[in-house]
N, C-alpha and C positions, 0 to 999 in steps of 0.2 A: 831781147824780146822773146818771151816764152812762146813755144809753138802750142797749138791746141792740144796735141798729144801730151805734151809736158804738163799742161794745166790739168788735163784729166787725170794723169798719173798722180799729180799733187793732190787732187781731190780724193783719189782712192786712198792715199796715205792718211789724209785727214779723216776720212770716214773710218779708218781703222782706229784712230784716236777716239772717235766718238763711241766705238764699241767698248773700248777698255775704260772710257770715262776720263773726266778731268780736263779735256781739251789739250791744247798745246802750251806747255809751260813757258812762261815769259813771252807769250805771243805778241807780235807787233800788230798794229792796226790792220796791215795787209793780211797777216796770217789769220787774224780774227775774222776778216771779211771772207777769206777762203774757207775757214772752218764753217761759217754760216752757209756758204755755198755748198759745202760738202753735206751739211745737214739737210739742206733743201733737196739736193740730188738724191741722197739716200731715201728721203721721204717719197720722192717721185718714183724711184726704182721699186721700192717696196709697196707703193700705193697706200701708204698709211693714212692719208688724208681722206680716202674714199668713205670708209665707214664712219669716221669721226665727223666728217662734214655732213653726211646724211643724218646721223643721229643728232648732231648739233642743231640742224635746221628743224627737225621734228620737235626736239625738246624746247627750242626757242619759241616756236609757234604755240605749243601747248602752254608753256609758262606765261607767255603774254596773254593768251586767252583767259587763263585762270586768274592772272593778276588783275585784269581789267573787268572781271565779271563779279557780280554780287553772288552771295551764297545761293540765293534762290534760283539764279540762272545756272549755276554749276550743277546743282542737284535738281534740275528742272523736272517738274511733273507735267507730262504732256496733256493732262486733263485741265491744266491751267488755261483759262480763257485769254490771259494776257500772253502775247507771243514772247518767246524767249528774247528776241532782239530788243523788244521794248524794255524789258527789265534791265538789260545791259545798257541800253541807251540812257535810261534814267540814272543809272549808276555812273556812267561816264560824265554826265552833266552835273549831277549832285555831288558825287564823290571826288571827281578829278577836275571839275571845272571846265570840261570840254565845251566848245560852242554847240548849241542845240542843233542847228541845221547841219553843220558839217560833220557831226559825229554820228549821224544816222547810218551812213555807209559803213563806217568802222564797226558799229554795233551789229549790223547785219553780217559782216564778215566774221566777227567773233562768234556770233550765234551759229553760223555754218560750221565753223571749226569745232565747236562743242557738239553740234548735231552729229558730225562725222565721227567724232570720238566716241559718242554713245552708240553709234550704229552697230548692230550685231550682224553675225554671219548667217542668221537663219534664212533659209529659202534659196540660197545661191545654187545649191545642187540642182534645183529645178531647171537651171539654164544649161545643164550639161549637154543635152541633145542639140540645142540651138548652137552652142559653141562648137560642137563636133561638125555641124553643117557649115558653120562660118569659117572655121579654121582648119578643118580636116582632122585626121586622127593621129596627129603627131604632137608630142610635147612641145610647147611653145619655146622652151628654153633649149633642150638638148636634141630636139628633133627625133627622138626615139618613137617608133610606132607604138602607140598606146595599146596595152592589154594584148600584146602579141608575144606569146612564149617562144616563138621561133625567131625572136629578135636577135640580131647578130651579136650584140653584147651579152645576151643570155647564153647563146650557144658557145661562144668563145670564152665564157666565164671571165669577162673583163673585171679585174679586181678593183679598178677605180670606180666602176659603176656596178656594184654587186647585185644586180637584178637577179642573178642566178640563185642567190640564197633564198629568195622568196618572190618569184616573178609575178605570182597572182596579186601580191600586195604592192610591190615596188613599181610595177608597170601600170598600175591602176590609174585611170584618168581622174584627176581631181580638179575641181573648180578653184581657181586662185584669184586673189585680188592683186592686180598689178601694183597698185599702191595699197599697202596693207591697211586694214581697218584700224590697226593700232597706231598708224601714222596718218590718219585722217582720210584713208581711201574710202570710197563709197561702194554700195552694192549696185551701182549703175552698170548696165551691161558693157558699156565701153571700158569699164575698169576690171573686167573679168577675162580670164584666159584659162586654158587647160594646160596643166602640167602633169607629168608623171609623179607618182607619190614620192619617188626618190628626190626629184628636184624640188617639189613642194616642201618636203621635210627639210631639205637643205637650205631653202630660202628662209625658213623660220619666220621671225618677225620683220624681215626685210631690212634689218640694220647691219647685216654683214657678220663676219667672223671676228671674234675677239682675240686679242693676242694671247690670252690665257688658254683658249682652245687650241691655238696653233702650237703654243709651247708644250702643251700636254702630249701632242702626238707627233711633233716635228721629228723626233728621233726614231719613230716606228717604221718598220716595213709596212707597205700598204696593207697587207693582209692582217697586220696586227692593230690597225686603226679601227675604231668603232665604225659601224655603218653610219651612225649619225654624223661623225666627222667627215667620212668620205662623201656623204651626200652634200654636206656644206661646201666642201672643196669643189665638187662637181658643179654645183649651182653657181657659186660665186666666181669661179674661174671662167666658166662659159659666159656668164653675164658680163663680166669685166671685159672679155675679149670680143664683145659685140656679136656673140652667137655665130661665129664662123671659124673655120679651121685656120690656125696660125701658120700652117705650112703651105697649103694649096689655095687658101683664101676663099674657098667655096663655102656656101651656107645652105646646101641642099641635101646634105647627108647627115646621118646621125652623128652627133658629136660626143667625144669623151675627152679625157685629159691625160697628159703624160708629163713627166719631169722635163724641165729644161736642161738641168745638169744631173745625170744619173749618179746616184749615191748621195745627192744633196738632201736637204731637209724636206720633210713632207709638209711644206707650207705653200701658201697660195702664190707667193712671189717666185717660187721655183716650179710652178706649173703653167702649162699653156694648153689651150684648146686645140684638139686634134680630131679630124674626122676619122671614122672607122677605117677608111682606106689607108690614110696616111699612118694610122696606128698599126697597120699590118693585119687587121682583122678581116677575114674573108667573108664575103656575103654568103648567107646560107639559103636565101630565098631570092626569087626573081624580084620581089618587091624592094629588096635592099641593094640591088645591082646598080 
């Protein structure tokens, strides 16, 4: 009977086969089973399903909404006296044979999806002062003090959070949609938060980092990676780790990121969230103590 350690060692060997490709030659049913387990373990360790799952749900919702809507509802003119959902409802009944009564709820849901897709960002900056009162003057993701050039990561010139290159810009408070407008988020105040520009830029469209981005900069020293890539690493590692330090488990200090294995690739799976204290950065002001 194999021990759990032996099984894990076997999975590590099989994961190596996955990297070089081709699987295990002449594999038995048991070996195929373990190869699949190795694939699943590798996916879990590298968290490869996070972005694809989020992107997949977003695309599925949009594709279904577009598929089940008539053209007049897709390019809906808000001056139309007929509500959008009624156009969709008629299309569901006439075009797809849906029951008249039970399809009304579906039509309304599809209309909301298309409304959210159409919604623009105009006007959200007007909520900035209210959000400052509601949430304080810290970035909701990395907890940096917003618009403070005496910020500890600025003074220490933290290369992973390169605020010091343009503190007036990168520490600026920006209104962000928690669920992006591009993935059906609304302008409702409950869907708004304040992020520093660095994190907001790193979040992008809310669909994560692509493997192409990671492959482009994986072999770089941190100072050689673009600010755009560094901001994406910072946002998505901290977001993945639940916005708390992976060493002391605290979530009340500014957060940055550091490699898990020094000398390893500059990729998200080799990064962990670290508070400024555990990262060895010294507080420069009483506000950061």
